[in-house]
Structures are given as C-alpha cells and as structure tokens.
TIDOMI-351922 format. One record per atom (N, C-alpha, C): x, y, z. Coordinates in steps of 0.05 Angstrom, whole numbers, padded with zeros to 5 digits, always signed. Layout:
# residues N
XYZ ...
END
This chain:
# residues 292
+01288-00141+00435 +01273-00164+00424 +01244-00162+00431 +01228-00172+00413 +01199-00172+00417 +01191-00199+00428 +01177-00198+00451 +01169-00223+00464 +01141-00230+00454 +01136-00255+00451 +01110-00265+00442 +01097-00280+00465 +01072-00274+00470 +01057-00287+00492 +01047-00313+00481 +01058-00335+00490 +01049-00361+00481 +01021-00369+00490 +01011-00354+00511 +00984-00361+00522 +00962-00347+00506 +00969-00329+00488 +00948-00314+00473 +00934-00333+00454 +00907-00330+00451 +00892-00348+00433 +00899-00343+00404 +00899-00364+00388 +00905-00361+00360 +00884-00344+00346 +00892-00330+00325 +00873-00314+00310 +00850-00331+00298 +00826-00319+00299 +00803-00334+00289 +00805-00337+00258 +00798-00361+00249 +00799-00366+00220 +00772-00359+00208 +00770-00363+00182 +00744-00358+00169 +00722-00377+00179 +00698-00367+00178 +00674-00382+00186 +00670-00406+00167 +00668-00430+00177 +00664-00453+00159 +00640-00449+00141 +00642-00459+00116 +00621-00455+00097 +00595-00469+00105 +00597-00492+00118 +00573-00506+00126 +00557-00491+00147 +00570-00475+00164 +00556-00459+00183 +00539-00437+00169 +00551-00425+00149 +00537-00404+00134 +00512-00417+00120 +00516-00441+00109 +00494-00454+00095 +00472-00461+00114 +00479-00470+00138 +00458-00477+00158 +00444-00451+00168 +00459-00430+00171 +00446-00405+00179 +00426-00395+00158 +00433-00397+00133 +00415-00389+00112 +00391-00407+00111 +00395-00433+00115 +00372-00452+00115 +00353-00447+00138 +00364-00441+00161 +00347-00435+00185 +00332-00409+00180 +00344-00390+00168 +00331-00364+00163 +00308-00368+00143 +00313-00384+00122 +00292-00389+00102 +00269-00405+00115 +00276-00425+00131 +00255-00441+00144 +00238-00424+00163 +00252-00406+00178 +00237-00389+00197 +00219-00370+00181 +00229-00359+00159 +00212-00341+00143 +00188-00356+00131 +00192-00380+00121 +00170-00395+00110 +00150-00402+00132 +00160-00409+00155 +00141-00416+00177 +00124-00393+00186 +00136-00369+00188 +00121-00346+00198 +00103-00335+00176 +00108-00342+00151 +00090-00332+00129 +00069-00353+00123 +00077-00378+00120 +00058-00399+00111 +00040-00408+00133 +00050-00408+00158 +00033-00418+00180 +00008-00402+00184 +00009-00375+00185 -00016-00359+00187 -00034-00362+00163 -00022-00363+00139 -00038-00367+00115 -00053-00394+00115 -00038-00415+00123 -00050-00441+00125 -00073-00442+00146 -00069-00428+00168 -00089-00427+00189 -00115-00414+00179 -00111-00391+00165 -00135-00377+00154 -00149-00394+00133 -00133-00408+00116 -00145-00426+00096 -00161-00449+00109 -00150-00460+00130 -00164-00482+00144 -00190-00472+00157 -00188-00449+00170 -00212-00439+00184 -00234-00432+00163 -00226-00423+00139 -00245-00416+00119 -00262-00440+00109 -00252-00464+00114 -00266-00488+00106 -00282-00500+00129 -00282-00487+00153 -00297-00497+00176 -00326-00486+00175 -00341-00492+00197 -00369-00485+00199 -00373-00469+00224 -00390-00449+00223 -00396-00433+00246 -00419-00445+00261 -00415-00448+00288 -00437-00458+00305 -00456-00435+00312 -00476-00442+00328 -00497-00422+00334 -00487-00398+00349 -00469-00403+00369 -00460-00381+00386 -00432-00371+00377 -00424-00376+00353 -00400-00365+00342 -00375-00383+00344 -00379-00406+00357 -00356-00425+00358 -00351-00438+00331 -00328-00449+00328 -00320-00461+00303 -00324-00491+00304 -00339-00502+00285 -00343-00531+00283 -00325-00541+00260 -00308-00559+00267 -00288-00568+00247 -00300-00589+00228 -00319-00580+00213 -00332-00596+00192 -00326-00582+00165 -00312-00596+00148 -00303-00584+00123 -00327-00578+00105 -00326-00554+00094 -00348-00545+00076 -00337-00522+00059 -00349-00519+00035 -00342-00497+00018 -00365-00476+00017 -00383-00479+00036 -00406-00461+00037 -00398-00432+00041 -00376-00428+00056 -00367-00400+00061 -00358-00386+00035 -00347-00402+00017 -00338-00390-00008 -00362-00384-00026 -00384-00398-00022 -00408-00391-00037 -00421-00367-00025 -00419-00364+00002 -00432-00341+00015 -00419-00314+00008 -00393-00315+00001 -00379-00289-00004 -00389-00276-00030 -00405-00291-00046 -00416-00280-00071 -00444-00269-00068 -00451-00264-00043 -00478-00252-00037 -00479-00225-00050 -00502-00217-00062 -00504-00191-00075 -00496-00167-00057 -00502-00169-00031 -00494-00148-00013 -00464-00144-00012 -00450-00166-00012 -00421-00165-00012 -00410-00155-00038 -00424-00160-00060 -00415-00152-00086 -00412-00121-00088 -00431-00107-00076 -00429-00078-00076 -00404-00068-00060 -00398-00082-00038 -00374-00075-00023 -00349-00080-00039 -00348-00102-00054 -00325-00108-00071 -00321-00086-00092 -00343-00079-00105 -00341-00058-00126 -00333-00031-00114 -00344-00025-00090 -00336+00001-00078 -00307+00000-00070 -00297-00023-00060 -00269-00024-00052 -00251-00021-00076 -00257-00035-00098 -00241-00032-00122 -00242-00004-00133 -00266+00009-00133 -00268+00036-00143 -00252+00056-00126 -00254+00054-00100 -00239+00072-00082 -00209+00068-00085 -00201+00042-00088 -00172+00036-00091 -00162+00047-00118 -00179+00045-00139 -00171+00056-00165 -00168+00086-00164 -00188+00100-00152 -00187+00129-00150 -00162+00137-00133 -00157+00123-00111 -00133+00129-00095 -00108+00126-00111 -00106+00104-00126 -00082+00100-00143 -00079+00122-00163 -00101+00130-00176 -00100+00152-00195 -00091+00178-00182 -00102+00184-00159 -00094+00209-00144 -00065+00209-00137 -00055+00186-00127 -00027+00184-00119 -00009+00186-00144 -00018+00176-00167 -00002+00178-00191 -00001+00207-00201 -00024+00221-00200 -00024+00249-00209 -00007+00266-00191 -00006+00261-00165 +00010+00276-00147 +00039+00266-00146 +00042+00240-00147 +00068+00228-00143 +00087+00232-00167 +00077+00232-00192 +00095+00235-00215 +00108+00263-00215 +00093+00285-00213 +00107+00311-00212 +00126+00313-00188 +00118+00302-00165 +00136+00304-00142 +00162+00289-00147 +00160+00265-00158 +00184+00249-00163 +00201+00263-00184 +00188+00275-00204 +00204+00289-00225 +00219+00313-00213 +00206+00328-00196 +00219+00351-00184 +00242+00342-00166 +00239+00321-00151 +00260+00311-00134 +00284+00301-00151 +00277+00285-00172 +00298+00273-00188 +00314+00295-00203 +00301+00317-00210 +00314+00338-00225 +00324+00361-00208 +00322+00358-00182 +00332+00378-00163 +00363+00375-00161 +00376+00394-00149 +00405+00392-00145 +00411+00368-00128 +00433+00354-00134 +00439+00329-00119 +00441+00333-00089 +00451+00356-00079 +00453+00360-00050 +00426+00366-00037 +00405+00371-00053 +00379+00377-00042 +00360+00353-00043 +00367+00333-00059 +00349+00310-00061 +00345+00295-00035 +00366+00290-00019 +00361+00277+00007 +00341+00291+00025 +00342+00318+00024 +00323+00334+00041 +00294+00329+00031 +00290+00330+00005 +00263+00325-00006 +00253+00297+00001 +00271+00278-00001 +00263+00250+00005 +00256+00247+00034 +00271+00260+00052 +00264+00259+00080 +00237+00271+00085 +00231+00294+00072 +00205+00306+00075 +00182+00288+00066 +00187+00272+00045 +00167+00253+00035 +00163+00230+00056 +00185+00222+00069 +00184+00199+00087 +00176+00206+00115 +00177+00232+00122 +00170+00240+00150 +00143+00230+00159 +00121+00232+00143 +00096+00222+00152 +00096+00192+00160 +00113+00176+00147 +00115+00148+00153 +00127+00143+00181 +00140+00163+00192 +00152+00159+00218 +00132+00164+00241 +00108+00173+00234 +00087+00178+00253 +00066+00156+00252 +00055+00148+00274 +00036+00127+00275 +00012+00133+00257 +00004+00113+00241 -00017+00117+00221 -00044+00125+00234 -00049+00114+00258 -00074+00121+00272 -00074+00150+00280 -00051+00161+00289 -00050+00189+00296 -00054+00207+00272 -00043+00199+00249 -00046+00215+00225 -00075+00215+00216 -00088+00192+00219 -00117+00191+00211 -00134+00208+00229 -00128+00208+00255 -00143+00225+00273 -00138+00254+00268 -00115+00261+00257 -00109+00288+00250 -00128+00297+00228 -00133+00279+00209 -00152+00286+00187 -00181+00290+00198 -00188+00275+00219 -00214+00279+00232 -00216+00307+00243 -00195+00316+00256 -00194+00343+00268 -00197+00364+00246 -00185+00358+00223 -00186+00377+00201 -00214+00378+00187 -00226+00354+00184 -00250+00352+00167 -00277+00352+00181 -00277+00350+00207 -00303+00348+00221 -00318+00375+00219 -00343+00374+00228 -00360+00398+00224 -00349+00422+00238 -00337+00419+00262 -00325+00441+00276 -00295+00442+00272 -00285+00429+00251 -00257+00426+00247 -00244+00450+00235 -00218+00447+00229 -00202+00470+00219 -00212+00480+00192 -00218+00461+00174 -00226+00469+00147 -00252+00484+00147 -00272+00473+00160 -00298+00487+00161 -00296+00514+00176 -00281+00515+00197 -00278+00540+00212 -00265+00561+00195 -00245+00553+00179 -00232+00572+00161 -00251+00582+00139 -00266+00563+00127 -00285+00571+00106 -00306+00590+00117 -00316+00584+00141 -00337+00602+00153 -00325+00629+00160 -00300+00629+00169 -00288+00655+00177 -00283+00672+00152 -00276+00659+00130 -00272+00675+00105 -00298+00682+00090 -00320+00671+00100 -00346+00676+00087 -00350+00661+00061 -00335+00640+00056 -00338+00625+00032 -00362+00606+00033 -00371+00598+00057 -00394+00581+00060 -00411+00593+00083 -00437+00587+00082 -00456+00597+00102 -00461+00577+00124 -00455+00551+00118 -00459+00530+00138 -00436+00510+00135 -00429+00496+00156 -00408+00476+00154 -00413+00455+00133 -00393+00447+00118 -00395+00427+00098 -00392+00399+00110 -00405+00379+00098 -00403+00351+00107 -00379+00339+00093 -00356+00343+00105 -00331+00333+00094 -00323+00306+00105 -00331+00300+00130 -00323+00275+00143 -00344+00254+00138 -00336+00229+00140 -00354+00206+00136 -00366+00205+00108 -00349+00210+00088 -00356+00209+00060 -00335+00194+00044 -00342+00183+00021 -00321+00170+00004 -00298+00189-00003 -00304+00214-00006 -00282+00233-00012 -00262+00235+00011 -00272+00234+00035 -00254+00235+00058 -00237+00210+00059 -00249+00187+00052 -00233+00162+00052 -00211+00164+00031 -00218+00173+00007 -00198+00176-00014 -00176+00195-00006 -00183+00217+00006 -00164+00237+00015 -00144+00225+00036 -00155+00210+00055 -00138+00197+00074 -00120+00175+00062 -00131+00160+00043 -00115+00139+00031 -00093+00151+00013 -00099+00172-00002 -00079+00185-00018 -00056+00196-00001 -00064+00209+00021 -00044+00220+00040 -00027+00198+00051 -00039+00175+00058 -00024+00154+00072 -00006+00139+00053 -00014+00135+00028 +00002+00118+00010 +00017+00133-00012 +00017+00159-00011 +00031+00175-00031 +00061+00168-00032 +00075+00165-00009 +00103+00158-00011 +00109+00132-00026 +00090+00113-00025 +00095+00088-00039 +00092+00091-00069 +00082+00114-00078 +00081+00120-00107 +00106+00136-00114 +00113+00155-00097 +00135+00173-00104 +00162+00158-00106 +00167+00141-00087 +00194+00128-00085 +00200+00111-00109 +00182+00093-00118 +00188+00077-00142 +00192+00094-00167 +00175+00114-00171 +00178+00132-00194 +00204+00147-00193 +00211+00157-00169 +00237+00171-00166 +00260+00153-00173 +00259+00128-00163 +00281+00109-00169 +00284+00104-00199 +00261+00102-00213 +00263+00098-00242 +00271+00123-00256 +00262+00146-00247 +00268+00171-00260 +00297+00179-00257 +00309+00171-00235 +00337+00178-00231 +00355+00165-00251 +00346+00142-00262 +00362+00128-00282 +00359+00139-00311 +00341+00158-00314 +00336+00171-00340 +00356+00194-00343 +00374+00193-00362 +00394+00214-00366 +00380+00241-00373 +00390+00262-00361 +00379+00288-00368 +00385+00296-00397 +00406+00284-00408 +00414+00290-00435 +00392+00283-00455 +00375+00263-00448 +00353+00256-00466 +00333+00278-00468 +00327+00290-00445 +00308+00313-00445 +00320+00337-00460 +00346+00341-00456 +00359+00363-00470 +00359+00359-00500 +00363+00334-00508 +00362+00327-00537 +00334+00332-00548 +00314+00325-00533 +00286+00329-00542 +00280+00359-00545 +00290+00375-00527 +00285+00404-00529 +00301+00416-00553 +00325+00404-00558 +00341+00414-00581 +00326+00408-00607 +00309+00387-00607 +00293+00380-00630 +00266+00394-00630 +00264+00416-00614 +00240+00433-00613 +00216+00420-00601 +00220+00400-00584 +00198+00389-00569 +00193+00406-00544 +00168+00411-00539 +00160+00427-00515 +00164+00411-00490 +00159+00425-00467 +00163+00411-00441 +00144+00388-00438 +00118+00392-00444 +00099+00370-00440 +00103+00348-00460 +00111+00354-00484 +00117+00334-00504 +00141+00317-00495 +00161+00330-00484 +00184+00316-00474 +00177+00297-00451 +00160+00307-00433 +00151+00290-00411 +00136+00266-00421 +00117+00270-00439 +00099+00249-00448 +00113+00229-00467 +00131+00239-00484 +00143+00222-00505 +00170+00211-00497 +00183+00223-00478 +00210+00214-00470 +00211+00203-00442 +00201+00219-00422 +00204+00211-00394 +00185+00188-00386 +00159+00192-00393 +00139+00173-00385 +00145+00144-00395 +00152+00140-00420 +00158+00113-00429 +00181+00100-00414 +00200+00116-00405 +00223+00105-00392 +00218+00099-00362 +00199+00112-00350 +00193+00107-00322 +00168+00091-00318 +00158+00078-00339 +00134+00061-00336 +00138+00039-00315 +00161+00026-00314 +00164+00005-00292 +00160+00017-00264 +00171+00041-00259 +00167+00053-00233 +00138+00061-00228 +00125+00071-00249 +00097+00078-00246 +00080+00053-00241 +00086+00031-00255 +00071+00006-00251 +00076-00005-00223 +00101-00004-00213 +00107-00014-00186 +00092+00003-00165 +00094+00029-00168 +00080+00047-00148 +00050+00043-00149 +00039+00041-00173 +00010+00037-00175 +00001+00011-00162 +00017-00010-00166 +00011-00036-00154 +00012-00035-00124 +00032-00022-00113 +00035-00020-00084 +00011-00004-00072 +00004+00018-00084 -00017+00035-00074 -00044+00021-00077 -00049+00008-00100 -00075-00004-00104 -00080-00027-00085 -00060-00045-00081 -00063-00067-00063 -00066-00058-00034 -00050-00038-00026 -00053-00028+00001 -00080-00015+00006 -00090-00001-00014 -00116+00013-00012 -00139-00008-00012 -00135-00029-00028 -00156-00049-00030 -00161-00063-00004 -00140-00068+00012 -00143-00081+00037 -00144-00062+00061 -00147-00036+00056 -00147-00016+00078 -00170-00021+00097 -00165-00016+00122 -00186-00020+00142 -00189+00005+00159 -00167+00016+00169 -00168+00037+00189 -00179+00063+00177 -00169+00071+00154 -00178+00096+00141 -00208+00096+00135 -00218+00075+00121 -00247+00075+00116 -00264+00074+00141 -00253+00061+00162 -00268+00058+00187 -00270+00085+00201 -00249+00101+00201 -00249+00126+00216 -00259+00150+00200 -00251+00151+00174 -00259+00173+00157 -00285+00169+00142 -00292+00143+00138 -00316+00137+00122 -00340+00130+00139 -00335+00122+00164 -00357+00114+00182 -00371+00090+00171 -00397+00088+00179 -00413+00065+00170 -00422+00068+00141 -00418+00091+00129 -00428+00095+00101 -00409+00083+00081 -00384+00081+00087 -00364+00071+00068 -00350+00047+00080 -00358+00023+00070 -00346-00002+00079 -00331-00014+00056 -00306-00022+00062 -00289-00036+00043 -00285-00065+00052 -00270-00080+00036 -00266-00108+00042 -00253-00112+00069 -00234-00095+00076 -00221-00098+00102 -00241-00094+00125 -00259-00075+00123 -00279-00070+00143 -00298-00094+00145 -00305-00106+00121 -00323-00129+00121 -00310-00153+00135 -00284-00157+00131 -00270-00179+00145 -00271-00174+00175 -00265-00150+00184 -00266-00143+00212 -00294-00147+00224 -00314-00139+00208 -00342-00142+00218 -00349-00172+00222 -00340-00189+00203 -00347-00217+00206 -00332-00230+00229 -00308-00221+00235 -00292-00233+00256 -00301-00224+00284 -00305-00198+00287 -00309-00186+00313 -00337-00180+00320 -00354-00174+00301 -00382-00167+00306 -00400-00191+00303 -00400-00203+00279 -00418-00226+00274 -00406-00251+00286 -00380-00252+00292 -00366-00275+00302 -00369-00299+00283 -00369-00294+00258 -00369-00315+00238 -00340-00317+00227 -00323-00330+00242 -00295-00333+00234 -00291-00348+00207 -00305-00369+00202 -00301-00383+00176 -00307-00364+00152 -00329-00349+00154 -00336-00331+00132 -00315-00308+00130 -00306-00298+00153 -00285-00277+00152 -00259-00288+00141 -00252-00313+00147 -00228-00325+00136 -00232-00329+00106 -00255-00337+00097 -00260-00341+00068 -00257-00314+00053 -00267-00292+00066 -00264-00266+00054 -00234-00258+00052 -00219-00265+00073 -00190-00259+00073 -00176-00274+00051 -00183-00300+00047 -00171-00316+00026 -00178-00304-00001 -00204-00296-00004 -00212-00283-00029 -00197-00258-00035 -00192-00242-00014 -00176-00217-00018 -00148-00223-00026 -00136-00244-00014 -00108-00251-00022 -00107-00261-00051 -00127-00278-00058 -00127-00288-00086 -00132-00265-00106 -00149-00246-00099 -00154-00223-00116 -00128-00207-00119 -00113-00203-00098 -00087-00189-00099 -00068-00204-00117 -00067-00230-00115 -00048-00246-00132 -00056-00244-00162 -00082-00244-00167 -00091-00241-00195 -00083-00214-00206 -00087-00193-00190 -00079-00166-00199 -00049-00164-00204 -00033-00176-00186 -00004-00175-00190 +00004-00190-00215 -00008-00213-00220 -00002-00229-00244 -00010-00213-00269 -00034-00200-00269 -00043-00185-00292 -00024-00161-00297 -00015-00147-00276 +00003-00124-00280 +00029-00133-00291 +00040-00156-00281 +00065-00166-00291 +00063-00174-00321 +00041-00186-00328 +00038-00194-00356 +00035-00169-00373 +00020-00149-00364 +00017-00125-00380 +00044-00110-00382 +00060-00111-00360 +00086-00097-00361 +00105-00111-00381 +00104-00137-00382 +00121-00151-00401 +00113-00145-00430 +00087-00142-00435 +00078-00135-00462 +00087-00106-00469 +00086-00088-00450 +00094-00061-00455 +00124-00059-00461 +00139-00075-00445 +00168-00074-00449 +00176-00087-00476 +00161-00109-00483 +00167-00122-00509 +00159-00105-00532 
END
C-alpha cells in the first residue's frame, strides 16, 4: 500500500489573475516614472534662469529657447545633421551587402556571422574609440604603415577631422544597420531571386528591382536608428574630432559642465528630443506612403 503524508502542503494552484494585473500595472508605472520623470525635470530646468555664478533661479522664462537659435549654434546643428546623414549613408552602403551575404549564407553559418557583427558591441565604447585614436594619430598604426611602405613622405592628419568622426560613428553604429536589414531580408524568399534570373535579369537588376523594394522597411528602420544615434553622439566627436568638430551632444555637454548654463543646456536637450521626434514622424509617414 502507498502511504500518503497528510502533513505535506497542498499543490500550489494557479496565480490569481488580479496579482498578474497588479504586477503589470506596477511595471508600467515604474517604467513611466523612470522615463517621464527625467524628461519632466529637463523640461522644467529649460524654463528656468541662470544666475551669475551658474546657479539656477526658478523664474519661468522662454528666453533659453530663443537663445538656441543663435547663428553660432545654427552651424553646429547643420554640421550635426550633415555628419549624421553621412554616417547613415556609410552604414547603409556597408550594411546592405553585409546583411545580404549573411542572409544568403548557409543556415549553419549565419549565427557565426551574426556573432562577428555583434562582437564589437560587447566591448566598451570608450575603449573602441581610443583604439581608433591609436590607429589614426600621427604616430599611429596607419601613418606608420604608410610611411614604411613609402606611400607618403610625411604623416597624414587623420585624427581630429570630420572624416575621423564619420569613421568612428560608422564603425560604432554599423550593427544597428545590419541587423534590421538582415531581419527583413531573411523574409524574402530566395525563389523570387531565382525567378528574376530565370527571366534574364542580371544580379544588380535583381537586387535593385526585387530585393531592395522588399527590404525597404528594414533599411528605413536601420537608417532611423543610425541617424538618431549619430545626431546625439557625444563621445566619438569629442575624442576623434577634438575642438574642430562639435555636434549637438558636445554643445549640450559644454553648456552643462563648462559654461554651467543648465537652463540653456536643458533647452538644447529638449530641442534635440523634439528634432528626433519630428524625424521619426517624417520617416513613418514616408514609409506609409512607400508601402501604399
């Protein structure tokens, strides 16, 4: 006979539905608090006034939003948008072929290629940026190699230039372009490309007329991620561009830590967020038109 222990606790039943509902509510409230509270703080500080020695005077004013349209800042805005656009174009030119090769590779090799794409993200961004300094400086690896091969007579000025900033940004944000395009390209049947070739379409015609239209959502998502991240970049322009290349992120840092004008820095931050929202809305509207 099988004996039953009457002292054993009864089996646990299903979790009550109301507990799950309250856990979800608490999670949502915590997320909203951690997101909205810092944004609200920045917005409130942007309406304050800076005192003589950098302290904040809680007198409401919109003067900070008028000051962000100073002509000197306008050049920084244009430079930031230009560098972000060039970075996005560079990532797209490199990311599309990479994503295509990974998506069309053998299934057992695709995880390896994806890991190789993601490996740089496992390393601290500051360390990776300093690695580019070692490569690009006057006595760095690139100039030493060029001098050793006799291709140049004097070291090239590679560091502290807009080109160095773009190179660092493309290197840093390339995975954010490759992954969305790869995800979209994996859903494109290979039979469509085979059908296009059976109809005497060349390789480039097949890519342009068949593959590109079907992966436009992935290209748009990757371009949006790279552009917004590059637009607000701070570390790469600061280390690879020096004082010659200032972007909006560097301007915000300068106002907060150097000038100690927190209200103006907060107004610049709010302007950057609004600019990002406008860009996202424009891309979504354009994407809907292309799909329609």
